[in-house]
C-alpha positions, -999 to 999 in steps of 0.1 A, spaced: -647 -110 540 -642 -133 511 -608 -152 510 -590 -136 475 -567 -166 453 -548 -160 426 -548 -184 398 -514 -181 378 -518 -200 343 -481 -202 336 -467 -193 304 -488 -175 274 -486 -158 242 -452 -156 230 -440 -178 255 -459 -213 252 -435 -231 277 -431 -267 274 -444 -283 242 -449 -320 232 -461 -319 192 -489 -293 187 -496 -296 226 -485 -266 248 -477 -258 284 -496 -226 280 -528 -243 269 -530 -266 294 -524 -245 323 -550 -218 310 -579 -241 309 -571 -260 342 -568 -223 357 -601 -217 340 -622 -249 353 -604 -240 387 -617 -203 391 -651 -217 381 -649 -240 410 -637 -214 434 -661 -191 426 -689 -213 433 -674 -216 467 -677 -177 474 -645 -171 470 -625 -141 448 -605 -155 424 -579 -134 402 -563 -147 373 -532 -134 359 -544 -141 320 -575 -152 310 -562 -158 273 -535 -165 255 -514 -136 262 -479 -130 275 -480 -117 310 -443 -108 326 -434 -127 357 -432 -90 377 -468 -84 364 -480 -114 380 -468 -114 409 -472 -77 413 -510 -83 406 -512 -107 434 -495 -81 457 -517 -50 450 -548 -72 454 -533 -83 491 -542 -119 480 -544 -147 507 -531 -172 482 -507 -176 450 -511 -207 432 -492 -208 396 -498 -239 373 -474 -256 352 -468 -288 331 -433 -305 334 -411 -314 307 -374 -335 305 -356 -348 275 -359 -383 290 -399 -391 282 -399 -417 310 -401 -386 335 -431 -387 351 -454 -376 381 -468 -346 396 -448 -319 422 -452 -285 439 -426 -260 445 -424 -239 475 -400 -205 479 -363 -218 492 -370 -202 525 -406 -212 529 -422 -220 562 -442 -245 572 -475 -226 563 -462 -226 524 -450 -261 527 -484 -273 545 -506 -257 519 -487 -270 491 -493 -304 508 -528 -300 510 -532 -294 471 -509 -324 462 -524 -346 484 -558 -340 466 -545 -343 432 -528 -376 442 -564 -390 452 -574 -384 418 -548 -404 402 -510 -395 394 -482 -418 379 -460 -407 409 -460 -380 437 -425 -363 432 -433 -344 470 -428 -311 477 -399 -291 464 -381 -255 476 -367 -233 445 -357 -198 437 -387 -189 413 -399 -152 408 -434 -161 415 -429 -179 445 -400 -154 461 -416 -120 451 -453 -131 459 -464 -120 494 -486 -142 504 -486 -179 508 -476 -193 476 -468 -223 453 -460 -237 417 -477 -266 409 -459 -287 383 -492 -311 372 -476 -341 349 -449 -342 325 -460 -331 291 -433 -347 276 -443 -382 291 -476 -399 269 -492 -413 303 -492 -383 321 -508 -363 292 -535 -391 290 -538 -387 330 -546 -349 325 -570 -351 301 -587 -381 312 -588 -366 347 -591 -328 339 -622 -323 357 -611 -340 388 -578 -325 388 -595 -289 388 -617 -302 413 -585 -315 432 -569 -278 428 -603 -259 439 -607 -285 471 -570 -282 481 -569 -245 479 -605 -245 502 -588 -267 530 -556 -248 525 -572 -218 538 -594 -235 564 -627 -235 542 -646 -264 540 -654 -273 499 -691 -278 494 -696 -303 464 -718 -287 442 -704 -251 453 -716 -227 478 -746 -210 456 -779 -223 442 -796 -214 416 -832 -193 419 -848 -165 394 -835 -136 413 -806 -115 397 -784 -97 421 -763 -70 406 -730 -56 424 -717 -23 411 -683 -14 418 -676 23 409 -692 48 392 -673 78 370 -686 109 352 -655 105 331 -655 79 305 -619 73 303 -618 69 340 -645 38 332 -629 20 307 -597 19 325 -615 8 355 -635 -20 336 -602 -33 320 -586 -34 356 -616 -55 369 -614 -78 338 -579 -87 343 -587 -102 379 -606 -126 361 -642 -113 366 -670 -108 345 -680 -70 340 -691 -46 317 -698 -7 309 -734 4 313 -742 40 307 -765 58 328 -787 91 325 -785 112 354 -814 138 360 -805 173 349 -817 200 379 -847 221 365 
């Protein structure tokens, strides 16, 4: 059975997070989550996104989504900020009372990011963040550089693809899955369709479609004519 990972792009919508001029933390985290999602799907994993566009999602909704899905790992993506613009580097947070499993998973992801290249490794830290406290699975909050630091922003932009791959590889390694460069799937001329759910009431179908899209899965509604008894 495929492992389920929740990628939580921090902030969004009316909550842009930290800013630096026209640069918003919410935009950086969403782009990074989307890039990591594609790589994880290519590894055969199930990925749920807490948001797929620039919209506001409450903290409670984010953890509720993960808990209801029975996710194996929750990864919240953020950019740091500080009034002193010389502050720099990457750190990963786990919950205050997190055990060895959470710390080990965070350590693997941080190791992969550091291998790509970061200004400084600020280590694994513990804090009482909602997304860490209220998630029922192994969880971490990644602060990938300071948006208030010019060099960190340059690294984020220059190493964007490598950072996304580092996060995806770290997640796989944390779950005991060997990361396959190029993905686990190959291209072919055959299309395989997976159908989940069939409804006789359109409103029920619309509601289910909305739920599936919120999970970060591509889906669409197809109307099928059923044969009438003669």
